[in-house]
C-alpha positions as CSV (number, residue, x, y, z in Angstrom):
1,X,0.0,0.0,0.0
2,X,2.8,2.4,0.9
3,X,4.6,1.6,-2.3
4,X,1.5,2.3,-4.4
5,X,1.0,5.6,-2.7
6,X,4.5,6.8,-3.7
7,X,4.2,7.5,-7.4
8,X,7.2,8.6,-9.4
9,X,6.1,12.3,-9.3
10,X,5.6,12.2,-5.5
11,X,9.0,10.5,-5.0
12,X,10.6,13.2,-7.1
13,X,8.9,16.0,-5.1
14,X,9.7,14.4,-1.7
15,X,13.4,14.0,-2.8
16,X,13.6,17.6,-3.9
17,X,12.1,18.9,-0.7
18,X,14.4,16.8,1.4
19,X,17.5,17.9,-0.5
20,X,16.6,21.6,-0.5
21,X,15.9,21.6,3.3
22,X,19.1,19.8,4.1
23,X,21.1,22.1,1.8
24,X,19.6,25.1,3.5
25,X,20.5,23.7,7.0
26,X,24.1,23.1,5.8
27,X,24.2,26.6,4.3
28,X,23.0,28.1,7.6
29,X,25.8,26.4,9.5
30,X,28.3,28.5,7.5
31,X,26.6,31.7,8.8
32,X,28.4,31.1,12.1
33,X,31.5,29.5,10.5
34,X,33.1,28.6,13.9
35,X,32.0,27.1,17.2
36,X,28.8,25.0,17.2
37,X,26.0,24.8,14.7
38,X,22.3,25.3,15.5
39,X,22.0,21.6,16.4
40,X,24.8,21.9,18.9
41,X,27.3,19.9,16.8
42,X,30.7,21.4,16.0
43,X,30.8,23.4,12.7
44,X,32.4,21.1,10.2
45,X,31.8,18.0,12.3
46,X,34.5,15.3,11.9
47,X,36.1,17.3,9.0
48,X,38.0,19.1,11.8
49,X,40.0,15.9,12.5
50,X,40.9,15.5,8.8
51,X,41.7,19.1,8.4
52,X,44.0,19.0,11.5
53,X,45.7,15.9,10.1
54,X,46.5,17.8,7.0
55,X,47.9,20.7,9.1
56,X,50.0,18.4,11.2
57,X,51.4,16.8,8.0
58,X,52.2,20.2,6.5
59,X,53.7,21.9,9.6
60,X,54.8,19.2,12.1
61,X,55.6,16.1,10.1
62,X,53.9,12.8,9.6
63,X,55.6,11.3,12.7
64,X,53.3,13.6,14.9
65,X,50.0,12.6,13.2
66,X,48.9,10.6,16.3
67,X,50.1,13.1,18.8
68,X,46.7,13.5,20.5
69,X,47.8,16.4,22.6
70,X,48.7,18.3,19.5
71,X,45.5,17.2,17.8
72,X,43.5,18.5,20.8
73,X,45.3,21.9,20.8
74,X,44.5,22.3,17.1
75,X,40.9,21.3,17.6
76,X,40.4,23.9,20.3
77,X,41.2,26.6,17.8
78,X,37.9,25.9,16.0
79,X,35.6,24.6,18.7
80,X,36.3,24.5,22.4
81,X,35.3,21.6,24.6
82,X,35.2,19.0,21.8
83,X,37.6,16.1,21.3
84,X,38.0,14.8,17.7
85,X,41.0,12.4,17.6
86,X,42.3,11.4,14.2
87,X,42.9,7.6,14.1
88,X,42.4,7.1,10.4
89,X,45.4,5.6,8.5
90,X,48.2,8.1,7.9
91,X,48.0,8.1,4.1
92,X,44.5,9.5,4.3
93,X,46.0,12.7,5.8
94,X,47.8,13.3,2.4
95,X,44.4,13.9,0.8
96,X,43.7,16.8,3.2
97,X,47.2,18.3,3.1
98,X,46.2,20.8,0.3
99,X,42.9,21.6,1.8
100,X,44.5,22.4,5.2
101,X,46.4,25.3,3.5
102,X,43.0,27.1,3.1
103,X,40.9,28.7,5.8
104,X,38.8,26.1,7.6
105,X,35.4,27.2,6.3
106,X,36.7,27.4,2.7
107,X,38.3,23.9,3.0
108,X,35.1,22.5,4.4
109,X,33.0,23.9,1.6
110,X,35.3,22.5,-1.0
111,X,35.2,19.1,0.7
112,X,31.4,19.2,0.6
113,X,31.6,19.7,-3.2
114,X,34.2,16.9,-3.5
115,X,31.9,14.6,-1.5
116,X,28.9,15.4,-3.7
117,X,31.0,14.8,-6.8
118,X,32.2,11.4,-5.6
119,X,28.8,10.4,-4.5
120,X,27.1,11.5,-7.8
121,X,29.9,9.7,-9.7
122,X,29.2,6.5,-7.8
123,X,25.5,6.7,-8.6
124,X,26.2,7.5,-12.3
125,X,28.5,4.4,-12.7
126,X,25.9,2.0,-11.3
127,X,23.1,3.6,-13.3
128,X,25.1,2.9,-16.5
129,X,25.3,-0.7,-15.6
130,X,21.6,-1.0,-15.1
131,X,20.6,1.4,-17.9
132,X,18.6,3.5,-15.4
133,X,17.3,7.1,-15.9
134,X,20.3,9.0,-14.7
135,X,18.4,12.1,-13.4
136,X,15.9,10.2,-11.3
137,X,18.5,7.8,-10.0
138,X,20.8,10.5,-8.8
139,X,17.9,12.4,-7.3
140,X,16.9,9.5,-5.2
141,X,20.5,8.8,-4.2
142,X,21.1,12.4,-3.1
143,X,18.0,12.2,-1.0
144,X,19.2,9.1,0.9
145,X,19.2,10.7,4.4
146,X,22.6,9.5,5.7
147,X,24.4,11.3,2.9
148,X,23.3,14.9,3.5
149,X,22.4,14.5,7.2
150,X,25.5,12.5,8.3
151,X,28.2,12.2,5.7
152,X,28.1,15.8,4.4
153,X,26.8,17.8,7.4
154,X,29.0,15.6,9.7
155,X,32.2,16.3,7.7
156,X,32.8,12.6,7.0
157,X,34.7,10.9,4.2
158,X,32.3,8.1,3.4
159,X,31.8,9.4,-0.1
160,X,35.4,8.2,-0.9
161,X,34.4,4.7,0.1
162,X,31.1,4.9,-1.9
163,X,32.9,5.9,-5.1
164,X,35.6,3.2,-4.6
165,X,32.9,0.6,-4.0
166,X,30.9,1.7,-7.1
167,X,34.0,1.8,-9.4
168,X,35.0,-1.6,-8.1
169,X,31.5,-3.0,-9.0
170,X,31.5,-1.3,-12.4
171,X,35.0,-2.6,-13.4
172,X,34.1,-6.1,-12.0
173,X,30.9,-6.3,-14.1
174,X,32.9,-5.2,-17.1
175,X,35.3,-8.1,-16.5
176,X,38.2,-5.8,-15.7
177,X,39.2,-8.0,-12.8
178,X,42.8,-6.9,-12.1
179,X,42.0,-3.2,-12.5
180,X,38.9,-3.6,-10.2
181,X,41.2,-5.3,-7.6
182,X,43.6,-2.2,-7.7
183,X,40.6,0.0,-7.1
184,X,39.3,-2.2,-4.3
185,X,42.7,-1.8,-2.6
186,X,41.9,1.8,-1.9
187,X,39.0,0.7,0.3
188,X,41.8,0.4,2.9
189,X,41.3,4.0,3.6
190,X,39.1,2.3,6.3
191,X,40.5,-1.2,6.7
192,X,37.4,-2.5,8.5
193,X,35.5,-2.3,5.2
194,X,37.7,-5.0,3.7
195,X,37.2,-7.5,6.5
196,X,34.5,-9.6,4.7
197,X,35.2,-8.5,1.1
198,X,38.6,-10.1,0.8
199,X,37.7,-13.6,2.1
200,X,34.6,-13.5,-0.2
201,X,36.9,-12.9,-3.2
202,X,39.2,-15.7,-1.9
203,X,36.3,-18.2,-1.8
204,X,35.2,-17.0,-5.2
205,X,38.7,-17.7,-6.6
206,X,39.0,-14.1,-7.8
207,X,42.8,-14.3,-7.8
208,X,43.4,-11.6,-10.4
209,X,41.3,-9.2,-8.3
210,X,43.1,-10.3,-5.1
211,X,46.4,-9.7,-6.8
212,X,45.5,-6.2,-7.7
213,X,44.2,-5.6,-4.2
214,X,47.4,-7.0,-2.8
215,X,49.5,-4.6,-4.8
216,X,47.7,-1.6,-3.5
217,X,47.6,-3.0,0.1
218,X,51.4,-3.5,0.0
219,X,52.0,0.0,-1.3
220,X,49.8,1.6,1.4
221,X,51.5,-0.5,4.0
222,X,54.9,0.6,2.8
223,X,53.6,4.2,2.8
224,X,52.5,3.9,6.4
225,X,55.9,2.7,7.4
226,X,57.5,5.5,5.4
227,X,55.4,8.1,7.1
228,X,55.5,6.9,10.6
229,X,58.6,4.8,10.8
230,X,58.7,1.2,12.0
231,X,58.3,2.2,15.7
232,X,55.5,4.7,14.8
233,X,53.7,2.0,12.8
234,X,53.7,-0.4,15.7
235,X,52.5,2.4,18.0
236,X,49.7,3.1,15.5
237,X,48.6,-0.5,15.6
238,X,48.4,-0.1,19.4
239,X,46.2,3.0,19.0
240,X,43.9,1.1,16.7
241,X,43.6,-1.7,19.3
242,X,42.8,0.8,22.1
243,X,40.2,2.5,19.9
244,X,38.6,-0.9,19.1
245,X,38.5,-1.6,22.9
246,X,36.7,1.7,23.5
247,X,34.2,0.8,20.8
248,X,33.7,-2.6,22.4
249,X,33.1,-1.0,25.8
250,X,30.4,1.2,24.4
251,X,32.2,4.4,25.1
252,X,31.4,5.8,21.7
253,X,27.8,7.2,20.9
254,X,25.5,4.3,20.2
255,X,23.5,6.5,17.8
256,X,26.5,6.5,15.4
257,X,26.8,2.7,15.0
258,X,24.5,0.4,13.0
259,X,26.3,-3.0,13.5
260,X,24.5,-5.8,15.3
261,X,27.2,-5.9,18.0
262,X,26.4,-2.3,19.0
263,X,22.7,-3.1,19.2
264,X,23.4,-6.2,21.5
265,X,25.7,-4.1,23.6
266,X,23.0,-1.5,24.2
267,X,20.5,-4.1,25.2
268,X,22.6,-6.7,27.1
269,X,25.7,-4.6,28.0
270,X,28.1,-7.2,26.8
271,X,30.8,-7.1,24.1
272,X,30.0,-9.7,21.5
273,X,31.9,-8.1,18.5
274,X,33.9,-11.2,17.7
275,X,31.0,-13.6,18.1
276,X,28.9,-11.4,15.8
277,X,31.8,-11.4,13.2
278,X,31.8,-15.2,13.3
279,X,28.1,-15.1,12.5
280,X,28.9,-13.2,9.4
281,X,31.4,-15.7,8.1
282,X,28.8,-18.0,6.3
283,X,28.0,-15.0,4.0
284,X,31.6,-14.9,2.9
285,X,31.1,-18.3,1.3
286,X,27.5,-17.8,0.2
287,X,28.3,-14.6,-1.7
288,X,31.4,-15.9,-3.4
289,X,29.8,-15.4,-6.8
290,X,28.3,-12.1,-5.9
291,X,31.0,-10.4,-3.9
292,X,29.5,-6.9,-4.2
293,X,26.6,-8.0,-1.9
294,X,29.0,-8.6,0.9
295,X,28.8,-4.9,1.8
296,X,25.5,-5.7,3.7
297,X,27.0,-8.3,6.0
298,X,29.9,-5.9,6.4
299,X,27.6,-3.2,7.8
300,X,25.8,-5.7,10.1
301,X,28.4,-8.1,11.4
302,X,31.5,-5.9,11.4
303,X,33.1,-4.8,14.6
304,X,32.7,-1.1,13.7
305,X,30.0,0.2,11.3
306,X,29.3,3.9,11.7
307,X,25.9,5.2,10.6
308,X,27.4,7.5,8.0
309,X,28.9,4.5,6.1
310,X,25.4,3.5,5.2
311,X,25.9,5.4,2.0
312,X,28.1,2.6,0.8
313,X,24.9,0.6,0.4
314,X,23.7,2.9,-2.3
315,X,25.6,1.4,-5.3
316,X,24.3,-2.1,-4.3
317,X,20.7,-0.8,-3.8
318,X,20.8,0.7,-7.2
319,X,22.3,-2.4,-8.8
320,X,19.8,-4.8,-7.2
321,X,16.7,-2.6,-7.2
322,X,14.8,-5.2,-9.2
323,X,15.5,-7.8,-6.5
324,X,14.3,-5.8,-3.5
325,X,10.6,-5.3,-2.7
326,X,9.7,-1.7,-3.1
327,X,8.2,-1.5,0.4
328,X,11.6,-2.6,1.8
329,X,13.4,0.0,-0.3
330,X,11.1,2.7,1.1
331,X,11.6,1.3,4.6
332,X,15.4,1.6,4.3
333,X,15.1,5.2,3.3
334,X,12.5,6.2,6.0
335,X,14.2,4.4,8.8
336,X,17.6,5.7,7.9
337,X,16.1,9.2,8.4
338,X,14.7,8.4,11.8
339,X,17.2,6.0,13.3
340,X,19.8,8.4,14.7
341,X,17.4,10.7,16.6
342,X,15.4,7.7,17.9
343,X,18.5,5.9,19.0
344,X,19.6,9.0,20.9
345,X,16.2,8.8,22.7
346,X,15.8,5.0,23.1
347,X,19.3,3.6,22.7
348,X,18.2,1.3,19.9
349,X,19.1,1.5,16.3
350,X,16.0,0.8,14.2
351,X,18.1,0.5,11.0
352,X,19.9,-2.6,12.2
353,X,16.8,-4.9,12.0
354,X,15.9,-3.4,8.6
355,X,19.5,-4.2,7.4
356,X,19.0,-7.8,8.7
357,X,15.9,-8.1,6.5
358,X,17.7,-6.6,3.6
359,X,20.6,-9.0,4.2
360,X,18.2,-12.0,4.1
361,X,16.5,-10.8,0.9
362,X,19.7,-10.1,-1.1
363,X,22.2,-12.5,0.5
364,X,20.1,-15.6,1.2
365,X,16.6,-15.5,-0.5
366,X,17.9,-14.1,-3.8
367,X,20.9,-16.4,-3.8
368,X,18.8,-19.5,-3.2
369,X,16.3,-18.5,-5.9
370,X,19.1,-18.0,-8.4
371,X,20.5,-21.4,-7.5
372,X,17.1,-23.1,-7.9
373,X,16.7,-21.4,-11.3
374,X,20.1,-22.6,-12.5
375,X,19.3,-26.1,-11.3
376,X,15.9,-26.1,-13.1
377,X,17.5,-24.8,-16.3
378,X,20.1,-27.5,-16.1
379,X,17.4,-30.1,-15.6
380,X,15.5,-28.9,-18.7
381,X,18.6,-28.9,-20.8
382,X,19.4,-32.5,-19.8
383,X,16.0,-33.7,-21.0
């Protein structure tokens, strides 16, 4: 009933209204340029940490990237009372080195345009694969609430991952396996995103793709050692372990995590991250012939899945729109709009159960149907 109510014209109007309202809210935040926004969040959000990483790289050297006292001092120049530690891999700071030479508000504005360009590029690539109407597809993608509300307004870098993921899918579907593997290697800008993808490729015997991935992974590992030194690299691994422990203890905001382990931790107050990750392993084998779908188990069963990374689902949702019931598609959009404020009030992420349903539809039900169809076709051919 809900799906029939939302005609193409109404969907277009709703998307335009949502985009315009969010763009106005982001524009209003620039009116104050420093301190906190009208919502109480720091202006620029987490972009502050990336901007500071670029400043440290430019003026203090890469060996001080994880000097948290220095990071904190730089943060206080823009917004007092907030702590925004930079724990992203050191090579990501290179991307923000040029932006950090500009005034903060100008750099943030440029980053917003870069994020939009990357995100639109991701949607365009997948739309070409499915021969979808480009304008309407991009409009719906831009209206996906986590993009403007969390990734853009929050100063996050998820648009990088979204573009990498879409380009990987595009090249993979075009049978450019080695090149797609090279692209996939850059997903290590956030290593947790590759936890389920790599073993899925291994089970699928995608060795050319894995070879390309390995080349980029080796290069990024060597760059890390070059930037931090051997001792600094070991110290960075310790920092990541400590950060993971903080996440496991629930010391980060629950509203900003969509993984199943975070949901269980909110309800039962126990750390089940590694048990949940084991639950995700069957999908690694099940999806060996459709590795692009593993991004859904990655969001659910990973040890760290922030809400703003939900935009990485967009390339897959566009690619598989014929396989997903329209009501479920609508539910994903609507719940993603409500889930953060409701979680701040109740402590429970509503999007997590919806993702579990989506995971069942795309990673179990659809796979089983495809297998049955292949078996039926083979049986008919043998007659």
